[in-house]
VOBA-1610 file (N, C-alpha, C; in pm, whole numbers, padded with zeros to 5 digits, always signed):
BEGIN
Met+08049+07461+12347Met+08103+07404+12470Met+08003+07419+12585Thr+08006+07324+12675Thr+07924+07334+12796Thr+07988+07431+12894Arg+07914+07469+12998Arg+07970+07558+13100Arg+08093+07495+13166Glu+08084+07366+13191Glu+08195+07296+13255Glu+08317+07296+13164Gln+08297+07278+13034Gln+08408+07278+12940Gln+08471+07417+12928Val+08388+07521+12927Val+08441+07658+12920Val+08525+07689+13044Phe+08476+07648+13160Phe+08552+07671+13283Phe+08686+07598+13277Glu+08683+07474+13231Glu+08807+07395+13222Glu+08901+07454+13118Phe+08846+07506+13010Phe+08925+07570+12904Phe+09011+07682+12964Phe+08948+07772+13036Phe+09022+07885+13094Phe+09106+07843+13214Arg+09062+07742+13286Arg+09143+07696+13399Arg+09279+07646+13351Arg+09280+07577+13239Arg+09406+07525+13186Arg+09494+07639+13131Leu+09433+07735+13061Leu+09511+07847+13012Leu+09569+07928+13129Ala+09492+07941+13236Ala+09540+08013+13354Ala+09652+07938+13422Glu+09644+07807+13422Glu+09749+07725+13483Glu+09880+07740+13405Glu+09869+07750+13273Glu+09987+07767+13188Glu+10049+07905+13204Asn+09965+08006+13224Asn+10012+08145+13232Asn+09928+08219+13335Pro+09968+08216+13463Pro+09886+08274+13570Pro+09868+08425+13562Ser+09962+08497+13503Ser+09956+08644+13502Ser+09975+08698+13360Pro+09879+08680+13273Pro+09894+08728+13136Pro+09874+08879+13128Thr+09934+08941+13030Thr+09915+09085+13008Thr+09946+09116+12863Thr+09921+09238+12823Thr+09950+09278+12685Thr+10101+09275+12659Glu+10139+09245+12536Glu+10280+09246+12498Glu+10324+09383+12450Leu+10231+09478+12442Leu+10268+09615+12409Leu+10341+09678+12528Glu+10445+09753+12499Glu+10521+09820+12604Glu+10467+09962+12623Tyr+10447+10002+12749Tyr+10391+10134+12776Tyr+10435+10182+12913Glu+10419+10312+12938Glu+10463+10374+13062Glu+10346+10408+13154Asn+10232+10441+13097Asn+10115+10485+13173Asn+09992+10469+13084Pro+09871+10499+13134Pro+09752+10483+13051Pro+09758+10558+12918Tyr+09820+10675+12918Tyr+09829+10752+12792Tyr+09916+10680+12689Thr+10034+10639+12728Thr+10120+10570+12632Thr+10062+10434+12593Leu+09986+10371+12682Leu+09915+10248+12644Leu+09814+10278+12534Leu+09737+10384+12552Leu+09639+10423+12450Leu+09707+10447+12316Val+09817+10520+12316Val+09890+10547+12192Val+09939+10417+12129Ala+09995+10330+12210Ala+10048+10204+12158Ala+09939+10117+12097Val+09822+10114+12159Val+09713+10033+12105Val+09662+10092+11974Val+09653+10224+11966Val+09613+10289+11840Val+09712+10255+11729Leu+09840+10255+11762Leu+09943+10224+11662Leu+09943+10077+11621Ser+09889+09991+11707Ser+09895+09847+11680Ser+09791+09799+11579Ala+09700+09886+11537Ala+09601+09846+11438Ala+09670+09801+11310Gln+09640+09680+11265Gln+09699+09620+11145Gln+09852+09618+11152Ala+09904+09600+11271Ala+10049+09588+11291Ala+10073+09493+11408Thr+10190+09436+11415Thr+10221+09345+11525Thr+10266+09424+11648Asp+10246+09366+11765Asp+10292+09430+11888Asp+10443+09450+11886Ala+10514+09353+11830Ala+10660+09362+11826Ala+10706+09482+11743Ser+10642+09505+11629Ser+10680+09619+11545Ser+10646+09751+11612Val+10536+09755+11685Val+10498+09877+11757Val+10599+09905+11868Asn+10639+09802+11940Asn+10736+09821+12049Asn+10869+09876+11998Ile+10912+09829+11883Ile+11039+09878+11826Ile+11030+10028+11800Ala+10914+10073+11751Ala+10898+10215+11719Ala+10877+10301+11843Thr+10805+10247+11942Thr+10767+10331+12057Thr+10872+10336+12168Arg+10964+10241+12170Arg+11066+10245+12277Arg+11140+10378+12280Pro+11200+10422+12170Pro+11268+10553+12173Pro+11170+10669+12188Leu+11049+10654+12133Leu+10949+10762+12142Leu+10906+10784+12286Phe+10878+10674+12357Phe+10828+10686+12494Phe+10937+10722+12595Glu+11061+10720+12553Glu+11167+10768+12642Glu+11154+10918+12666His+11098+10989+12568His+11088+11135+12576His+10944+11184+12584Val+10850+11100+12541Val+10710+11142+12536Val+10625+11052+12624Lys+10569+11109+12730Lys+10487+11032+12823Lys+10354+11099+12852Thr+10329+11218+12796Thr+10205+11291+12820Thr+10151+11346+12689Pro+10022+11379+12685Pro+09966+11440+12563Pro+10035+11571+12526Glu+10070+11650+12626Glu+10138+11777+12598Glu+10271+11755+12528Gln+10347+11659+12573Gln+10477+11629+12512Gln+10460+11578+12369Met+10353+11502+12345Met+10329+11452+12209Met+10293+11566+12115Val+10206+11655+12161Val+10167+11769+12078Val+10286+11859+12050Ser+10372+11878+12151Ser+10492+11960+12132Ser+10588+11896+12032Leu+10592+11764+12031Leu+10678+11694+11935Leu+10634+11723+11792Gly+10504+11723+11770Gly+10451+11756+11639Gly+10430+11636+11548Glu+10339+11653+11453Glu+10300+11542+11367Glu+10415+11489+11282Thr+10501+11579+11231Thr+10610+11535+11144Thr+10707+11444+11218Lys+10745+11482+11339Lys+10839+11400+11416Lys+10774+11270+11464Val+10645+11277+11495Val+10573+11153+11531Val+10572+11059+11412Arg+10544+11114+11295Arg+10542+11031+11174Arg+10678+10968+11148Asp+10784+11043+11167Asp+10918+10989+11147Asp+10949+10879+11249Ala+10897+10895+11370Ala+10924+10797+11476Ala+10854+10664+11452Ile+10738+10669+11384Ile+10658+10546+11366Ile+10652+10501+11221Lys+10743+10550+11137Lys+10736+10522+10994Lys+10759+10375+10958Thr+10807+10295+11054Thr+10824+10152+11027Thr+10694+10075+11047Ile+10590+10143+11097Ile+10461+10080+11122Ile+10367+10109+11006Gly+10283+10013+10971Gly+10187+10034+10864Gly+10091+10148+10893Leu+10050+10218+10788Leu+09955+10330+10798Leu+10007+10441+10888Phe+10138+10464+10886Phe+10198+10559+10980Phe+10152+10703+10960Asn+10117+10741+10836Asn+10070+10878+10813Asn+09939+10904+10887Thr+09843+10816+10867Thr+09714+10831+10934Thr+09727+10819+11085Lys+09810+10726+11129Lys+09826+10705+11272Lys+09893+10825+11340Ala+09988+10888+11273Ala+10052+11007+11330Ala+09949+11119+11349Lys+09863+11137+11250Lys+09758+11238+11262Lys+09664+11207+11378Asn+09626+11080+11390Asn+09536+11041+11497Asn+09599+11058+11635Val+09726+11025+11648Val+09794+11039+11777Val+09798+11185+11821Ile+09828+11274+11729Ile+09829+11417+11762Ile+09687+11464+11794Ala+09589+11423+11713Ala+09451+11466+11733Ala+09394+11415+11866Leu+09421+11288+11900Leu+09369+11236+12026Leu+09440+11300+12146Ser+09566+11334+12129Ser+09640+11402+12236Ser+09580+11541+12261Glu+09549+11611+12153Glu+09486+11742+12167Glu+09349+11730+12231Ala+09274+11625+12196Ala+09141+11605+12255Ala+09151+11573+12404Leu+09251+11496+12443Leu+09270+11465+12585Leu+09301+11592+12664Ile+09386+11678+12608Ile+09421+11804+12675Ile+09297+11894+12686Arg+09223+11904+12577Arg+09109+11996+12569Arg+08988+11948+12650Asp+08959+11817+12642Asp+08832+11768+12697Asp+08844+11686+12825His+08965+11640+12858His+08976+11546+12970His+09088+11581+13068Gly+09135+11704+13063Gly+09241+11743+13156Gly+09367+11660+13139Ser+09395+11619+13017Ser+09514+11538+12981Ser+09510+11396+13037Lys+09395+11354+13087Lys+09380+11219+13141Lys+09306+11130+13042Val+09340+11003+13042Val+09269+10906+12958Val+09136+10874+13025Pro+09024+10894+12957Pro+08894+10866+13018Pro+08874+10718+13044Gly+08794+10688+13146Gly+08774+10549+13185Gly+08642+10491+13141Ser+08582+10546+13035Ser+08458+10491+12983Ser+08472+10462+12835Arg+08405+10358+12788Arg+08412+10321+12647Arg+08356+10433+12560Glu+08248+10493+12603Glu+08185+10599+12525Glu+08282+10714+12499Glu+08350+10760+12603Glu+08443+10872+12588Glu+08568+10832+12509Leu+08614+10711+12530Leu+08731+10664+12456Leu+08704+10657+12306Glu+08585+10608+12270Glu+08553+10592+12128Glu+08531+10725+12057Lys+08518+10832+12132Lys+08508+10964+12070Lys+08644+11016+12024Leu+08751+10956+12077Leu+08886+11003+12043Leu+08925+10957+11903Pro+08999+11039+11828Pro+09042+11001+11693Pro+09125+10872+11694Gly+09090+10782+11603Gly+09166+10659+11590Gly+09132+10551+11690Val+09033+10576+11776Val+08998+10479+11881Val+08864+10414+11848Gly+08867+10282+11827Gly+08745+10206+11804Gly+08712+10121+11926Arg+08616+10035+11909Arg+08569+09953+12022Arg+08678+09862+12076Lys+08754+09799+11986Lys+08860+09707+12031Lys+08966+09782+12111Thr+09010+09896+12058Thr+09111+09976+12129Thr+09060+10019+12266Ala+08934+10064+12270Ala+08875+10105+12397Ala+08872+09990+12497Asn+08837+09871+12448Asn+08832+09754+12537Asn+08969+09719+12593Val+09073+09729+12510Val+09208+09699+12558Val+09248+09797+12669Val+09223+09925+12646Val+09260+10027+12744Val+09181+10010+12873Leu+09051+09986+12861Leu+08967+09967+12980Leu+09014+09846+13061Asn+09052+09740+12991Asn+09094+09619+13060Asn+09231+09634+13123Thr+09328+09684+13046Thr+09466+09687+13092Thr+09495+09803+13186Ala+09439+09920+13157Ala+09467+10038+13239Ala+09371+10053+13356Phe+09244+10011+13334Phe+09142+10035+13437Phe+09087+09906+13498His+09141+09791+13456His+09107+09661+13514His+08958+09629+13505Glu+08900+09664+13391Glu+08760+09629+13367Glu+08752+09497+13291Glu+08644+09424+13311Glu+08627+09293+13249Glu+08571+09310+13108Thr+08660+09350+13016Thr+08621+09368+12877Thr+08689+09264+12790Phe+08636+09247+12668Phe+08688+09145+12576Phe+08721+09212+12443Ala+08849+09238+12422Ala+08895+09305+12300Ala+08919+09200+12193Val+08826+09184+12102Val+08833+09077+12002Val+08913+09122+11880Asp+09032+09065+11867Asp+09113+09089+11747Asp+09108+08965+11659Thr+09193+08959+11557Thr+09189+08846+11465Thr+09224+08714+11535His+09316+08720+11633His+09353+08598+11706His+09234+08544+11787Ile+09169+08632+11862Ile+09056+08589+11945Ile+08940+08543+11857Phe+08915+08614+11748Phe+08807+08575+11657Phe+08831+08433+11603Arg+08955+08405+11565Arg+08989+08273+11513Arg+08976+08165+11620Val+09033+08189+11737Val+09031+08090+11845Val+08888+08059+11888Cys+08806+08162+11903Cys+08669+08142+11950Cys+08585+08064+11850Asn+08608+08087+11720Asn+08533+08014+11618Asn+08589+07875+11595Arg+08720+07862+11595Arg+08783+07734+11566Arg+08758+07633+11678Thr+08769+07677+11802Thr+08752+07586+11915Thr+08607+07561+11950Gly+08518+07653+11910Gly+08378+07643+11950Gly+08351+07711+12083Leu+08449+07786+12134Leu+08432+07855+12263Leu+08323+07961+12255Ala+08330+08048+12154Ala+08232+08156+12138Ala+08220+08190+11990Pro+08159+08103+11911Pro+08152+08127+11767Pro+08063+08246+11733Gly+08102+08317+11627Gly+08024+08431+11580Gly+08070+08474+11443Lys+07981+08537+11367Lys+08013+08576+11229Lys+08097+08702+11220Asp+08097+08783+11327Asp+08180+08903+11327Asp+08234+08926+11468Val+08325+09023+11482Val+08394+09041+11609Val+08298+09084+11720Leu+08196+09162+11686Leu+08102+09205+11790Leu+08022+09087+11844Lys+07979+08998+11754Lys+07904+08879+11800Lys+07991+08791+11889Val+08119+08778+11854Val+08210+08699+11937Val+08228+08766+12073Glu+08244+08898+12073Glu+08261+08970+12200Glu+08139+08952+12290Leu+08020+08967+12234Leu+07897+08953+12313Leu+07880+08809+12364Lys+07924+08713+12282Lys+07916+08573+12326Lys+08013+08549+12443Leu+08133+08606+12433Leu+08229+08593+12543Leu+08174+08655+12671Glu+08105+08768+12658Glu+08043+08832+12773Glu+07951+08735+12847Lys+07884+08650+12771Lys+07787+08556+12831Lys+07852+08432+12890Val+07957+08381+12823Val+08004+08247+12859Val+08126+08244+12950Val+08207+08351+12953Val+08330+08346+13032Val+08296+08360+13181Pro+08333+08263+13264Pro+08298+08267+13406Pro+08406+08336+13490Gln+08372+08368+13611Gln+08471+08408+13709Gln+08547+08284+13753Pro+08671+08294+13791Pro+08752+08416+13809Pro+08837+08453+13687Phe+08788+08417+13565Phe+08871+08431+13446Phe+08838+08552+13360Arg+08735+08627+13395Arg+08687+08732+13306Arg+08788+08844+13284Leu+08860+08884+13385Leu+08953+08996+13371Leu+09065+08966+13273Asn+09119+08845+13276Asn+09235+08811+13194Asn+09200+08728+13070Ala+09073+08701+13049Ala+09032+08609+12942Ala+09085+08652+12806His+09073+08780+12772His+09113+08820+12636His+09264+08812+12618His+09342+08829+12725His+09488+08812+12714His+09523+08665+12687Trp+09458+08574+12760Trp+09485+08432+12738Trp+09450+08393+12594Leu+09338+08441+12545Leu+09295+08403+12411Leu+09387+08460+12303Ile+09430+08585+12321Ile+09523+08645+12224Ile+09654+08567+12219Leu+09710+08539+12335Leu+09838+08467+12341Leu+09824+08325+12287His+09711+08262+12316His+09688+08128+12265His+09681+08129+12112Gly+09613+08229+12056Gly+09602+08238+11911Gly+09733+08279+11846Arg+09811+08357+11915Arg+09937+08407+11858Arg+10045+08300+11854Tyr+10049+08214+11957Tyr+10162+08122+11970Tyr+10127+07974+11954Ile+10002+07936+11968Ile+09965+07795+11955Ile+09858+07774+11848Cys+09744+07838+11864Cys+09634+07820+11769Cys+09651+07916+11652Lys+09759+07896+11578Lys+09797+07988+11470Lys+09703+07974+11351Ala+09704+08079+11268Ala+09609+08084+11157Ala+09631+07972+11056Arg+09752+07960+11005Arg+09777+07864+10897Arg+09792+07722+10946Lys+09868+07706+11053Lys+09895+07571+11100Lys+09897+07569+11253Pro+09781+07547+11314Pro+09777+07544+11461Pro+09864+07430+11516Glu+09934+07459+11625Glu+10024+07360+11684Glu+09947+07279+11788Cys+09856+07196+11737Cys+09764+07120+11822Cys+09836+07026+11918Trp+09952+06976+11876Trp+10021+06876+11958Trp+10068+06932+12091Arg+10078+07064+12105Arg+10118+07121+12233Arg+10010+07211+12293Cys+09887+07191+12250Cys+09774+07271+12297Cys+09720+07214+12428Pro+09707+07295+12532Pro+09657+07245+12661Pro+09507+07217+12662Val+09435+07262+12558Val+09290+07240+12556Val+09249+07157+12434Ile+09338+07074+12386Ile+09315+07000+12262Ile+09190+06912+12269Asp+09163+06853+12384Asp+09048+06764+12395Asp+08916+06839+12408Leu+08922+06969+12436Leu+08801+07050+12446Leu+08768+07121+12314Cys+08860+07121+12222Cys+08849+07196+12097Cys+08782+07111+11990Arg+08693+07174+11912Arg+08620+07100+11808Arg+08691+07101+11673Tyr+08807+07170+11665Tyr+08878+07181+11537Tyr+08925+07044+11491Lys+08899+07014+11364Lys+08945+06889+11304Lys+08988+06919+11160Pro+09091+06849+11110Pro+09173+06751+11182Pro+09280+06820+11266Lys+09315+06761+11378Lys+09419+06817+11462Lys+09555+06806+11392Thr+09636+06910+11406Thr+09768+06909+11344Thr+09861+06817+11422Pro+09920+06715+11358Pro+10009+06624+11430Pro+10144+06687+11456Glu+10214+06635+11553Glu+10347+06685+11586Glu+10444+06658+11472Pro+10526+06756+11435Pro+10624+06733+11328Pro+10713+06614+11359Gly+10733+06528+11260Gly+10817+06411+11279Gly+10741+06288+11324Ser+10614+06304+11361Ser+10536+06189+11405Ser+10489+06108+11284Lys+10441+05987+11309Lys+10394+05902+11200Lys+10275+05966+11129Ala+10187+06028+11207Ala+10070+06092+11147Ala+10112+06206+11056Ser+10213+06281+11099Ser+10263+06391+11018Ser+10328+06340+10890Ala+10405+06235+10903Ala+10472+06178+10786Ala+10370+06125+10686Ser+10264+06062+10740Ser+10160+06008+10652Ser+10087+06119+10579Arg+10059+06230+10653Arg+09986+06341+10592Arg+10070+06410+10486Asn+10200+06421+10509Asn+10287+06494+10418Asn+10343+06409+10304Ala+10315+06278+10308Ala+10368+06190+10204Ala+10309+06227+10068Ser+10392+06219+09964Ser+10345+06253+09829Ser+10253+06143+09780Pro+10136+06179+09726Pro+10045+06076+09673Pro+10106+06009+09552Arg+10073+05881+09533Arg+10122+05810+09417Arg+10060+05868+09290Ser+10129+05854+09181Ser+10078+05908+09055Ser+09948+05839+09016Ser+09871+05907+08932Ser+09744+05850+08889Ser+09766+05721+08812Ala+09878+05713+08740Ala+09905+05591+08663Ala+09923+05472+08754Val+09996+05493+08866Val+10017+05383+08959Val+09888+05345+09026Arg+09808+05450+09068Arg+09685+05420+09141Arg+09582+05350+09053Thr+09584+05379+08923Thr+09486+05316+08834Thr+09537+05190+08768Gly+09669+05164+08786Gly+09725+05044+08728Gly+09767+05058+08584Lys+09760+05184+08530Lys+09792+05203+08389Lys+09939+05188+08360Ala+10023+05196+08464Ala+10167+05186+08440Ala+10213+05042+08439Gln+10125+04946+08468Gln+10165+04807+08473Gln+10185+04753+08330Lys+10280+04662+08320Lys+10304+04598+08190Lys+10190+04502+08161Pro+10150+04494+08033Pro+10041+04400+07998Pro+10088+04256+08020Arg+09996+04175+08069Arg+10030+04035+08092Arg+10035+03959+07959Thr+10124+03862+07955Thr+10133+03780+07833Thr+10018+03682+07828Pro+09946+03677+07715Pro+09831+03583+07706Pro+09881+03439+07723
//
């Protein structure tokens, strides 16, 4: 995409949703960090179901450590990889108490030292809690950036670095939220809903998915004729 197209791409997403934010529910930077760690290979909706009752009683690292790994594991057992995640939540809580005065650090380097925290998690926390212009590339953003041609790359780091270069102001702070939501609800993995996409004319993806019930959709979904009909083998022989 050209610079003008990239600007228009985000301008339209911003017009559709002026104030995007994470769909994870949290109380403060600490509970946001925990929620993002739990969201690895899980949906935000499933994490919210597990953390709502947990965060009613646990809002600090000290409270999490006091709760203990067994009770944390029981609280999040509906989430994938809950055994490992429970260990990481307790370990990162202990590290926050020991090394950071129970505060979530505001640098990527310090965040990535915490158990269970990778680059994507650090970027989400920096962006949402500390309002830094970071780009947390998940599967949705990776797909959208490659499919549309916005910031193509062979891996998530290459896509993130490309976004760093191409996303203009005033869209940098909220860019990754717009892209996640766009990938989650419109530019879906199996069947993107192109007919209601606000950036359809800027996207290089082909063929565009037609609206259900339209003539194009009916034509695409029509059953092909049998090989006998197409080759004429089912026709009766003509009388000499």
